[in-house]
C-alpha positions in Angstrom: -13.7 2.6 -17.0 -14.0 4.8 -13.9 -16.9 3.8 -11.8 -17.0 6.4 -9.0 -19.6 4.5 -7.1 -17.0 1.8 -6.6 -14.0 4.2 -6.1 -12.7 4.1 -2.5 -10.4 6.8 -1.2 -8.6 5.8 2.0 -7.2 8.6 4.1 -4.8 7.8 6.9 -4.3 11.4 8.3 -7.5 13.4 7.8 -10.1 15.8 9.1 -13.3 17.4 7.8 -13.1 21.0 6.7 -16.3 23.0 7.2 -16.5 25.5 4.3 -17.9 29.0 4.6 -21.0 27.7 2.7 -21.5 25.1 5.6 -20.7 22.3 3.3 -18.2 19.8 4.6 -15.3 18.1 2.7 -12.8 15.4 3.6 -9.2 16.7 3.6 -6.3 14.2 4.2 -3.4 12.2 3.1 -3.7 9.2 0.7 -1.1 6.6 0.0 0.6 7.2 -3.3 0.5 3.8 -5.0 3.6 4.1 -7.0 5.7 4.5 -3.9 4.9 1.1 -2.4 6.8 -2.1 -3.4 8.0 -2.4 -6.0 9.3 1.1 -5.5 9.5 3.3 -8.5 12.8 5.0 -9.0 12.7 8.8 -8.9 13.0 10.3 -12.4 14.2 13.8 -13.4 14.8 14.9 -9.8 11.2 13.9 -8.9 11.4 13.1 -5.2 8.3 10.9 -4.7 6.5 11.5 -1.4 4.7 8.4 -0.1 1.4 10.3 0.0 -0.8 12.8 -1.9 -3.1 15.4 -0.4 -6.7 14.7 -1.2 -9.7 17.1 -0.9 -13.2 15.6 -1.6 -16.3 17.0 -3.0 -19.0 17.9 -0.4 -19.9 15.1 2.0 -23.4 13.7 1.7 -23.1 11.3 4.7 -20.5 10.3 7.2 -20.5 7.6 9.9 -17.7 8.6 12.3 -18.0 5.3 14.3 -17.2 3.3 11.1 -15.0 5.9 9.5 -16.9 5.7 6.2 -18.5 8.5 4.2 -19.9 9.3 0.8 -19.5 12.4 -1.2 -21.6 14.2 -3.9 -19.2 12.8 -6.6 -20.2 9.3 -5.6 -16.9 8.3 -4.0 -16.7 6.4 -0.8 -14.1 7.7 1.7 -12.6 5.5 4.4 -10.8 7.3 7.2 -8.3 5.5 9.4 -8.0 6.4 13.1 -8.7 9.8 14.7 -8.4 13.1 12.8 -4.7 13.8 12.7 -2.0 15.9 11.0 1.4 15.0 12.5 3.4 16.7 9.8 1.2 19.8 9.6 0.8 19.2 5.8 -3.0 19.2 5.9 -3.4 22.5 7.8 -0.6 24.1 5.8 -2.3 23.2 2.5 -5.7 24.5 3.6 -4.2 27.7 5.0 -2.8 28.4 1.5 -6.2 27.8 -0.1 -8.4 30.0 2.1 -8.1 32.9 4.7 -7.4 31.8 8.3 -10.7 33.3 9.5 -12.6 30.9 7.2 -10.9 27.7 8.3 -13.1 25.6 10.5 -12.3 22.0 11.3 -15.2 19.6 12.3 -12.9 17.7 14.7 -9.9 18.6 16.9 -6.7 17.1 15.6 -5.2 14.3 17.7 -1.7 15.2 18.8 
């Protein structure tokens, strides 16, 4: 049973991408549960990264002071800390999805 209203996505490196349509979505890294203890052994040359990249549906509301937002799909997003991308994974992924001229971040990335 998947109750999206109760589903929480926690992003520990994140930002909000402003789409050309002016809609905003969360983009960030989420802990990959199978990589935390007990650690799952890699199978068939699968090198498990400790995170997955997550893009949300359009944001309906976001409280930056609390780091909590809700999306059109009914999911609740919790963002930890300031917008950040220390590995460059978030920006690289978005740059592969859309032209550079269309990429607009809501917040500056913390360095």
